[in-house]
Each structure stands twice: as C-alpha cells, then as structure tokens.
C-alpha positions as CSV (number, residue, x, y, z in Angstrom):
1,M,-6.8,-7.3,40.7
2,D,-8.9,-6.7,43.8
3,I,-6.1,-4.6,45.2
4,E,-6.1,-2.2,42.3
5,S,-9.9,-1.9,42.3
6,F,-9.7,-1.1,46.0
7,V,-7.0,1.5,45.6
8,E,-8.7,3.1,42.6
9,E,-12.2,3.2,44.1
10,T,-14.1,6.4,43.3
11,G,-13.7,9.0,46.0
12,R,-10.7,7.4,47.6
13,D,-8.3,10.1,46.5
14,E,-10.4,12.8,48.1
15,K,-10.3,10.8,51.4
16,I,-6.6,10.5,51.2
17,K,-6.3,14.3,50.8
18,A,-8.7,14.8,53.7
19,V,-6.5,12.6,55.9
20,R,-3.5,14.7,55.0
21,E,-5.4,17.8,56.1
22,K,-6.2,16.1,59.4
23,I,-2.6,15.1,59.9
24,D,-1.3,18.6,59.3
25,A,-4.1,20.3,61.4
26,L,-3.7,17.9,64.4
27,G,0.1,17.7,64.3
28,I,0.2,13.9,63.7
29,E,3.7,12.6,63.5
30,Y,3.2,8.8,63.2
31,L,0.5,6.4,62.0
32,Y,-0.5,3.0,63.3
33,L,-1.8,0.9,60.4
34,Q,-3.6,-2.0,62.0
35,F,-5.6,-5.1,61.2
36,V,-7.0,-7.9,63.3
37,S,-5.6,-11.4,63.7
38,V,-7.5,-14.7,63.7
39,T,-7.8,-14.5,67.6
40,G,-8.7,-10.8,67.6
41,K,-5.3,-9.3,68.4
42,I,-4.5,-5.9,66.9
43,M,-1.6,-6.3,64.5
44,G,0.1,-4.0,62.0
45,K,2.9,-1.6,61.3
46,G,3.8,2.1,62.0
47,I,4.9,4.7,59.6
48,P,6.0,8.4,59.8
49,A,3.1,10.6,58.7
50,D,5.3,12.0,56.0
51,H,4.8,8.8,54.0
52,W,1.0,8.8,54.2
53,E,0.2,9.3,50.5
54,S,2.7,6.7,49.3
55,V,1.5,4.0,51.7
56,A,-2.1,4.9,50.9
57,K,-1.4,4.0,47.3
58,K,1.0,1.1,47.6
59,G,0.3,-0.3,51.1
60,F,2.8,-2.0,53.4
61,Q,4.0,-5.6,53.3
62,L,4.0,-8.0,56.3
63,V,4.4,-11.8,56.5
64,Y,1.2,-13.8,56.1
65,G,1.8,-15.4,59.5
66,A,1.0,-12.1,61.2
67,T,-2.7,-12.9,60.7
68,V,-2.1,-15.9,63.0
69,N,-0.1,-13.9,65.5
70,L,3.2,-15.3,64.3
71,F,2.8,-18.0,67.0
72,T,4.3,-21.5,66.8
73,N,2.5,-24.8,67.4
74,R,3.6,-27.6,69.8
75,A,6.2,-28.8,67.4
76,G,7.8,-25.4,67.0
77,D,6.4,-24.7,63.5
78,Y,4.7,-21.5,62.7
79,L,0.9,-21.7,62.8
80,G,-0.9,-21.1,59.5
81,Y,2.0,-20.1,57.3
82,G,5.7,-21.1,57.2
83,P,8.7,-18.8,56.7
84,E,8.5,-19.6,52.9
85,A,5.1,-18.0,52.5
86,A,4.8,-14.7,50.7
87,E,4.0,-11.3,52.2
88,L,0.6,-9.8,52.4
89,V,-0.2,-6.2,51.4
90,G,-2.1,-4.0,53.8
91,I,-4.0,-1.0,52.3
92,P,-5.1,1.6,54.9
93,E,-8.7,2.8,54.8
94,P,-8.6,6.6,55.1
95,E,-12.1,6.9,56.4
96,T,-11.1,5.1,59.6
97,F,-8.4,7.6,60.4
98,M,-8.5,8.6,64.1
99,Q,-6.2,10.6,66.4
100,L,-5.4,8.7,69.6
101,P,-6.7,10.8,72.5
102,W,-3.9,9.6,74.8
103,A,-1.1,10.1,72.3
104,P,-2.2,13.1,70.1
105,E,0.9,12.8,67.9
106,I,-0.4,9.3,66.8
107,G,-3.1,8.5,64.3
108,R,-4.4,5.1,63.6
109,M,-6.2,3.4,60.7
110,Y,-7.7,0.0,60.0
111,C,-6.5,-1.8,56.8
112,T,-7.8,-4.2,54.3
113,L,-5.4,-7.1,53.5
114,F,-4.5,-8.5,50.1
115,R,-2.4,-11.2,48.6
116,N,0.9,-10.0,47.2
117,R,0.8,-8.5,43.7
118,E,3.5,-10.9,42.6
119,E,1.8,-14.1,43.8
120,K,1.5,-16.9,41.2
121,V,-2.0,-17.8,42.4
122,D,-4.6,-15.1,42.7
123,P,-2.2,-12.1,42.7
124,G,-3.6,-9.1,44.4
125,A,-6.8,-10.9,45.5
126,F,-8.5,-10.2,48.9
127,L,-6.7,-12.1,51.6
128,T,-9.1,-14.5,53.2
129,A,-6.9,-14.6,56.3
130,D,-8.2,-11.1,57.0
131,C,-11.2,-11.6,59.3
132,R,-12.2,-8.0,59.1
133,G,-12.2,-7.9,55.3
134,N,-14.1,-11.2,55.2
135,L,-16.9,-9.7,57.4
136,R,-17.2,-6.7,55.2
137,R,-17.5,-8.8,52.1
138,M,-19.9,-11.3,53.6
139,H,-22.2,-8.6,55.0
140,K,-22.3,-6.9,51.6
141,A,-23.2,-10.2,49.9
142,F,-25.9,-10.9,52.6
143,Q,-27.4,-7.4,52.1
144,E,-27.5,-7.9,48.3
145,K,-29.1,-11.3,48.6
146,H,-31.7,-10.7,51.3
147,G,-32.0,-6.9,51.4
148,L,-31.2,-7.0,55.1
149,Q,-28.5,-5.4,57.3
150,L,-27.2,-7.0,60.4
151,R,-27.0,-4.6,63.3
152,M,-25.1,-5.5,66.4
153,G,-24.7,-4.3,69.9
154,T,-22.1,-6.0,72.2
155,E,-21.9,-6.1,76.0
156,P,-18.2,-6.3,76.8
157,E,-17.6,-7.4,80.4
158,M,-14.0,-7.3,81.6
159,M,-12.1,-7.0,84.9
160,W,-9.7,-4.5,86.3
161,L,-7.1,-6.3,88.4
162,K,-4.2,-5.4,90.7
163,Y,-0.6,-6.5,90.3
164,D,1.0,-8.6,93.0
165,E,4.5,-8.1,94.3
166,N,5.9,-10.2,91.5
167,G,4.2,-8.1,88.8
168,K,1.5,-10.7,88.0
169,P,-2.2,-9.8,87.7
170,T,-4.1,-10.9,90.8
171,D,-7.2,-9.7,92.7
172,G,-9.9,-7.4,91.3
173,M,-9.8,-3.7,92.1
174,S,-13.3,-3.8,93.7
175,K,-15.6,-6.2,95.6
176,P,-17.9,-8.6,93.7
177,Y,-21.2,-6.7,94.3
178,C,-23.3,-6.6,91.1
179,Y,-24.9,-3.2,90.2
180,H,-23.5,-1.7,93.4
181,I,-23.0,2.0,92.9
182,D,-20.4,2.3,95.7
183,Q,-18.2,-0.3,93.9
184,F,-18.9,1.4,90.6
185,E,-17.7,4.6,92.2
186,S,-14.5,3.0,93.5
187,L,-13.5,2.4,89.8
188,R,-14.6,5.8,88.7
189,P,-11.1,7.1,87.8
190,V,-10.8,4.1,85.5
191,S,-14.2,4.0,84.0
192,M,-14.4,7.8,83.3
193,Q,-11.1,7.8,81.6
194,V,-12.3,4.9,79.4
195,I,-15.4,6.8,78.6
196,R,-13.6,10.0,77.7
197,Y,-11.3,8.2,75.3
198,A,-14.1,6.2,73.9
199,R,-16.3,9.2,73.1
200,K,-13.3,11.0,71.5
201,M,-13.0,7.9,69.2
202,G,-16.6,7.9,68.2
203,L,-18.1,5.4,70.7
204,D,-21.6,6.7,71.7
205,M,-21.4,5.5,75.3
206,I,-24.9,4.9,76.7
207,Q,-24.7,3.0,80.0
208,G,-22.5,1.1,82.4
209,D,-22.5,-0.9,85.6
210,H,-20.4,-2.8,88.1
211,E,-20.9,-6.5,87.4
212,D,-20.7,-9.3,90.0
213,A,-17.1,-10.3,89.9
214,P,-14.2,-8.4,91.5
215,G,-13.2,-5.4,89.5
216,Q,-15.7,-6.3,86.8
217,L,-17.2,-3.5,84.7
218,E,-19.5,-3.4,81.6
219,L,-19.6,-0.2,79.6
220,N,-21.9,-0.1,76.6
221,W,-22.3,2.0,73.4
222,T,-25.0,2.3,70.8
223,F,-25.5,-0.6,68.4
224,D,-24.6,-0.2,64.8
225,D,-23.7,-2.0,61.5
226,V,-22.0,-5.3,62.4
227,L,-18.6,-4.2,61.0
228,R,-18.5,-0.8,62.7
229,N,-19.5,-2.3,66.0
230,A,-16.7,-4.9,65.7
231,D,-14.3,-2.0,65.0
232,R,-15.6,-0.2,68.1
233,L,-15.2,-3.3,70.3
234,T,-11.6,-3.7,69.1
235,T,-11.0,0.0,69.8
236,Y,-12.6,-0.3,73.2
237,R,-10.1,-3.1,74.1
238,Q,-7.2,-1.1,72.9
239,L,-8.1,2.0,74.9
240,C,-8.8,-0.1,78.1
241,A,-5.3,-1.5,77.8
242,Q,-4.0,2.1,77.6
243,V,-6.1,3.2,80.7
244,A,-4.7,0.3,82.6
245,R,-1.1,1.4,81.8
246,E,-1.9,4.9,82.9
247,N,-3.2,3.6,86.3
248,G,-0.7,0.9,87.0
249,I,-3.3,-1.8,86.9
250,F,-4.3,-4.7,84.5
251,A,-7.2,-4.8,82.0
252,C,-8.2,-8.4,82.0
253,F,-10.3,-9.8,79.1
254,M,-9.7,-13.4,80.1
255,T,-13.1,-15.1,80.3
256,K,-12.8,-16.8,83.7
257,P,-9.8,-15.7,85.8
258,F,-11.6,-16.7,89.0
259,M,-13.8,-19.6,89.9
260,G,-16.7,-19.0,92.2
261,V,-17.6,-15.6,90.7
262,S,-19.1,-14.6,87.3
263,A,-17.0,-14.9,84.1
264,S,-16.8,-12.1,81.6
265,G,-19.3,-12.5,78.8
266,C,-19.7,-10.5,75.6
267,H,-23.4,-10.9,74.7
268,H,-24.2,-10.0,71.1
269,N,-27.6,-8.3,70.7
270,M,-28.6,-8.6,67.0
271,S,-31.3,-7.6,64.6
272,L,-31.9,-7.6,60.8
273,W,-33.1,-4.4,59.3
274,T,-34.1,-3.0,55.9
275,A,-32.1,-0.1,54.6
276,G,-31.4,2.8,56.9
277,E,-29.1,5.8,56.6
278,D,-26.0,6.9,58.5
279,V,-26.5,9.6,61.1
280,F,-23.7,11.7,62.7
281,K,-23.3,11.3,66.5
282,R,-21.4,14.1,68.2
283,T,-20.2,11.9,71.1
284,G,-18.9,15.0,72.8
285,N,-16.8,16.1,69.8
286,D,-16.9,19.4,67.9
287,P,-18.2,18.4,64.4
288,D,-16.1,21.2,62.9
289,A,-12.9,20.0,64.5
290,L,-13.1,16.3,64.7
291,P,-10.0,14.2,65.9
292,G,-10.9,11.7,63.1
293,M,-12.7,11.3,59.9
294,A,-16.5,11.8,60.1
295,E,-17.2,8.1,59.2
296,N,-16.0,7.2,62.7
297,Y,-19.0,9.0,64.2
298,M,-21.7,7.6,62.0
299,Y,-24.4,5.3,63.2
300,V,-27.0,3.7,61.0
301,S,-30.6,4.7,61.8
302,G,-34.0,4.0,60.3
303,G,-35.3,1.1,58.2
304,D,-37.6,-1.6,59.4
305,N,-36.5,-4.1,62.1
306,T,-37.6,-7.5,60.9
307,F,-37.2,-8.9,64.4
308,M,-40.1,-6.8,65.7
309,P,-43.3,-8.7,66.3
310,D,-45.7,-8.8,63.4
311,T,-48.5,-10.5,65.3
312,D,-50.5,-9.7,68.4
313,D,-48.0,-11.5,70.5
314,P,-45.5,-8.9,71.7
315,Q,-43.0,-11.6,72.7
316,M,-42.9,-13.4,69.3
317,P,-40.4,-12.0,66.7
318,G,-41.6,-11.4,63.2
319,K,-41.5,-14.2,60.6
320,T,-38.2,-13.1,58.9
321,G,-36.6,-12.8,62.3
322,L,-37.8,-16.2,63.3
323,K,-36.3,-17.8,60.2
324,A,-32.9,-16.1,60.8
325,I,-32.9,-17.2,64.4
326,G,-33.9,-20.7,63.3
327,G,-30.6,-20.8,61.5
328,V,-28.7,-19.6,64.7
329,V,-30.5,-22.2,66.9
330,Q,-29.8,-24.9,64.3
331,H,-26.0,-24.1,64.4
332,L,-25.6,-23.1,68.0
333,Q,-23.2,-26.0,68.8
334,A,-20.8,-25.1,66.0
335,L,-21.1,-21.4,66.7
336,T,-20.0,-22.0,70.2
337,A,-16.5,-22.8,68.8
338,I,-16.3,-19.2,67.6
339,G,-18.1,-17.4,70.6
340,A,-16.3,-19.5,73.3
341,S,-13.0,-19.6,71.6
342,T,-10.5,-20.6,74.3
343,V,-9.9,-23.5,76.7
344,N,-10.7,-21.1,79.6
345,S,-14.1,-20.1,78.0
346,Y,-15.6,-23.4,79.2
347,R,-14.8,-22.7,82.8
348,R,-17.6,-20.2,82.4
349,L,-20.0,-23.0,81.4
350,W,-18.9,-25.4,84.2
351,D,-19.1,-23.0,87.1
352,T,-22.6,-23.4,88.4
353,G,-25.0,-20.6,89.5
354,F,-23.8,-17.7,87.3
355,W,-26.4,-17.8,84.4
356,A,-24.0,-18.9,81.8
357,P,-25.9,-20.6,78.9
358,V,-25.3,-24.3,78.4
359,F,-28.3,-25.4,76.3
360,S,-29.1,-25.0,72.6
361,D,-32.5,-23.4,72.9
362,W,-34.2,-19.9,72.9
363,G,-36.8,-18.0,74.9
364,F,-38.2,-14.6,75.8
365,Q,-36.1,-13.0,78.6
366,N,-34.8,-16.5,79.5
367,R,-31.2,-16.4,80.7
368,T,-31.0,-20.2,80.9
369,T,-31.0,-20.6,77.1
370,G,-28.2,-19.9,74.6
371,L,-30.4,-17.4,72.8
372,R,-33.1,-15.1,74.1
373,V,-35.3,-12.2,73.1
374,S,-33.7,-9.6,75.3
375,A,-36.2,-6.9,74.2
376,P,-38.8,-6.6,71.4
377,G,-36.8,-6.4,68.2
378,R,-33.6,-7.9,69.2
379,F,-32.1,-11.3,70.1
380,E,-29.3,-11.7,72.6
381,Y,-26.7,-14.4,71.6
382,R,-25.3,-15.5,74.9
383,S,-22.8,-18.3,74.1
384,V,-20.1,-15.7,73.6
385,D,-17.5,-14.3,76.0
386,S,-14.9,-11.6,76.4
387,M,-12.2,-13.3,74.3
388,V,-14.3,-13.4,71.2
389,N,-13.1,-12.2,67.8
390,P,-16.2,-10.1,66.9
391,Y,-15.4,-10.2,63.1
392,L,-15.4,-14.0,63.1
393,M,-18.5,-14.1,65.3
394,G,-20.3,-11.6,62.9
395,S,-19.4,-13.7,59.9
396,A,-20.5,-17.0,61.4
397,L,-23.8,-15.5,62.6
398,L,-24.4,-14.2,59.0
399,A,-23.8,-17.7,57.6
400,A,-26.2,-19.2,60.1
401,M,-28.9,-16.6,59.5
402,D,-28.4,-17.0,55.7
403,D,-29.2,-20.8,56.2
404,G,-32.2,-20.0,58.2
405,L,-33.6,-17.6,55.7
406,D,-32.9,-19.8,52.7
407,N,-34.4,-23.0,54.2
408,N,-37.2,-21.5,56.4
409,L,-35.7,-23.0,59.5
410,D,-38.0,-23.1,62.5
411,P,-36.4,-22.4,65.9
412,G,-39.3,-24.1,67.6
413,A,-41.5,-22.7,70.4
414,P,-39.8,-20.3,72.8
415,E,-39.0,-21.8,76.1
416,E,-40.5,-19.8,78.9
417,R,-39.6,-22.2,81.7
418,N,-36.2,-22.4,83.4
419,I,-34.5,-24.8,81.1
420,Y,-33.5,-27.1,83.9
421,D,-37.2,-27.4,85.0
422,A,-38.2,-28.0,81.4
423,M,-35.7,-30.9,81.1
424,A,-36.9,-32.3,84.4
425,Q,-40.4,-32.3,82.9
426,G,-39.2,-34.4,79.9
427,K,-38.0,-31.8,77.3
428,K,-35.2,-33.0,75.1
429,V,-32.6,-30.2,74.7
430,K,-29.2,-30.3,73.0
431,K,-26.5,-29.3,75.3
432,L,-23.9,-26.8,74.1
433,P,-20.3,-28.1,73.8
434,M,-18.6,-28.2,77.2
435,S,-15.0,-28.0,76.1
436,L,-13.1,-26.4,73.3
437,G,-12.2,-29.8,71.8
438,E,-15.9,-30.8,71.7
439,A,-16.8,-27.4,70.1
440,L,-14.2,-27.9,67.4
441,V,-15.7,-31.2,66.5
442,H,-19.1,-29.6,66.0
443,L,-17.4,-26.9,63.9
444,E,-15.7,-29.6,61.8
445,N,-19.1,-31.2,61.0
446,D,-21.0,-27.9,60.2
447,E,-20.4,-26.7,56.7
448,V,-22.8,-23.8,57.1
449,V,-20.8,-22.2,60.0
450,Q,-17.6,-23.0,58.1
451,R,-18.9,-20.7,55.3
452,G,-18.6,-17.9,57.8
453,L,-14.8,-18.7,57.8
454,P,-14.3,-18.4,54.0
455,G,-11.2,-19.2,52.0
456,E,-8.2,-20.0,54.2
457,M,-9.9,-18.7,57.4
458,Y,-11.4,-22.0,58.5
459,R,-8.1,-23.8,58.0
460,L,-6.2,-21.2,60.0
461,Y,-8.8,-21.0,62.8
462,H,-9.1,-24.8,63.1
463,E,-5.3,-25.3,63.1
464,Y,-4.7,-22.6,65.7
465,K,-7.5,-23.7,68.1
466,S,-6.7,-27.4,67.7
467,D,-3.2,-26.7,68.7
468,E,-4.4,-24.7,71.7
469,W,-6.6,-27.6,72.8
470,A,-3.7,-30.1,72.3
471,R,-1.4,-27.9,74.4
472,F,-3.9,-27.9,77.2
473,M,-4.4,-31.7,77.0
474,S,-0.7,-32.2,77.1
475,T,-0.1,-30.0,80.2
476,V,0.2,-31.3,83.7
477,T,-1.7,-28.8,85.9
478,D,-1.6,-28.1,89.7
479,W,-5.0,-30.0,89.8
480,D,-3.4,-33.1,88.4
481,K,-0.7,-33.0,91.0
482,D,-3.0,-32.2,93.9
483,T,-5.4,-35.0,92.9
484,Y,-3.0,-37.8,91.7
485,M,0.5,-37.3,93.1
486,E,-0.2,-39.3,96.3
487,C,-3.1,-41.4,95.1
488,L,-1.2,-44.7,95.7
489,P,1.0,-45.8,98.6
C-alpha cells in the first residue's frame, strides 16, 4: 500500500522524534493537521500534542468530501462525494512542522492524503483528490523523465479592506496610488506584521510595494521548488487572515472586488533547472532554536537554468525553455480555467486599461500578452489571479511543459509590439477565454491539461466549477434589474 510505504519511509521515525523534541521545547499544546482543497482552502483537523506519535503513524480520518470543501451543488447534493463515500486518511509530514508565531502554543503541519486502508478498490492508495500530493508526485515524475526541476516565484496581490457599519468588507484601507511610498507607509502596521510572521515561518521576504487599487499590497519572497513555493503561498494567505483579525480589518483575496481599479493578480514566474541543492535561509531566525523543522527554511540553489539564453540574443530563451513555453502557449486557453478559476476572475479581463492579459501569445517584457519573459531566465505566466490554487496551477503547467518538451512545440516568434497594435496590423491571435464557462469548455477539450488534474481531480474540479458557473448564470443580479426591470411600458 502507498500509505504503508509512506509511513515506513527511511528516516521518518527520526523526523517524528525531532518533532516531539520541538513540541516539548516550544511548549506546543495543540497541532493543526492541514491539507488543501480543490479550490485552495486550508482544511484539516486539530489534535492535542500528546497524541503526536500515534497520529504520525496511523493518521486521522475525514470524509472524502472535505477535499471539495464539503459544499453542496445547486440541487443540494454534496459536490464530489456523497455521504456514502468512505473516509480519507491524512498522514502528517513531520518535516513541515512549524510553530504559529501568533499562537505559540499551536503547531501546524501539512499532510498527504490516502484512500482508506479498508477500501475495496485501491486500499491505502494515494488520494488523487489531494492537489498537494498530486503536485509532489507529478513534479517527481517530471524530474525523473526530463532531468529538470520547476522553480516558481509568485506575486500575490491582495487588498486590505475596512468593514462597514453592517460588518461587511467595503473600501480599501489606502488610496489607489501605485508604488506610492506614502500609501505603503499608511499600511505599515499591517505589512510589517505580515512580514514578521512570514519570516518566522520561513518565507524569505525580498520586496513589496503598494499596488494601484485601494488597500492593495504585493509582498514577495524568494522563488523555490514549485511545491515549497505553493506551500508558502498557502501559508502567506493564512497569516494574512490572522493579521487582519488582529487589526479589525479584512484580508481580501477576491480577484476583482472593485471595477475601475486594478484586480489582484498572482503572476507565476517560472523556470526549469537542472539539479541544485537545498540551502538554509535564516529569514531572521536563530538556526539553533528554530520555531519549525529546518526543511521549512530550505531554498533550492544552483544548477543550470534552461530558460537562460543560449544564443547571442539576450531576449531569447534557450532551446529547452522555448519548447517548454511552446507547451504553455499551446495550452493557454485551457490553463486559464485553472489560473482564472472563478466567475469574478473574468471581471479582471473585461475591465479595460489595467494590463490584464487577454491574448494567447508571448513576448519579451510585453504585458499585453498572456506570457512574457519578465527577466532573462524566467517566464511570467500572467493569466492567473489571487484566487488560484497554486498546486493545481503547478501541476497543469508541468503537464503543458511536458507536452512542449515531448513534441518540440514552437511558441512562435516573440511579440514585441503592443498586441492590440499587432492585431490592427493583421496578426491573428487567439483570445483567452472571457468567462469561466468558456474556459471550462477549453479545459474539457484539452487532454494535456487534464493530465495535470490526475485521477479524480479533473472530475472534482470540473464538477465544482461547472456548478459555480451554473449558479452564476441562474442568478438575477442588480445589473439585470437596473437594465431590464422597466424596459417596457
């Protein structure tokens, strides 16, 4: 069984003992055992720290439907799995243990999910409804096949909002002035608390700025292995929610809460590397008294970046990188269903004048295309926003790159013109989907990107998002009423 091989992996017992030492030394009373749902929500269970060793061996059980948020569809039926479904088994990963800096009596760990040991079909197998586990396994297979590691850096924009008198999130905490230090300073109590917590939890914070929507900040950390970066983005969202609670404000990851100002994107900067090695980053922590296991502070370094130019043209990526990007360009329309995953995501594409990508093309430093060379050695995937599940996005990009490498896909010449000028001059360019419904149709017709959602994951994602689209299409909005209520005498 996969579950037994995982639990009995060489070196795991030593890690379990090391976590016990951390628990005792730090005074940990309770543990959050967490995994990530199909939409990126942090799910899981809590246990008293006294039971650590037992749960580390046996895991905990939870209904399969927790991977789909335990939400119901329009008909009132549970999405993904019904009440008759078995229970998954979550096995905590000791190397991900981390003390919560805002609640020092709490430790948290990520978990890998398995089918129940007593299932009649594939007992104890890896659960393919586990987006995080899927990414780990897909990345490992990709590395073994191509000898290349996907490294990712994300740019998580989000907004800090006030509450109105009815307790509803409303206006931003600052004015919509992009890169304005005074507005950045106005949010300093929030941003600095985020940075303190983030550094304690192993995020190597490198830069930040005030973006051009009200209350909108972007804080960045060092790029890393695609799985660890996804874990850090998930951690970042979790600690932002905590900082918001402490300050009586709202941490908003909705893509487009306001029209007429920029949405919140989450550009993915990616590159493919040959083997490197893990290097410890202090991130302000004492290496002899870490609040978590050392693996949380590791960042991969070294190796050769195959996206770096291998010709005299400093703007043209190397041949391997071009093939991989050829795969991404080929599948951009279906990938948009993963990167722009909500009905609201497409407000970002419809609101003009804010540099949101709407065309399936690539260029050097060209923000009018869905993909650009943001700097020598890395591509910026732009058709992705703040609501993205980074584990699904990483897996889908791996599937697209795998197709590009296998089939020598050519992304075509880079577009140096503004894409709108190029089209006016006669260039034929595929447009990205402009609604969630349209994006899901592209995903239905793209077997390659579906390989990035293996096993049951494609079924679950498609069912969840199709229901979301149907809910929207069956809703009468204020716009409907304002436009049509009095249209006839």
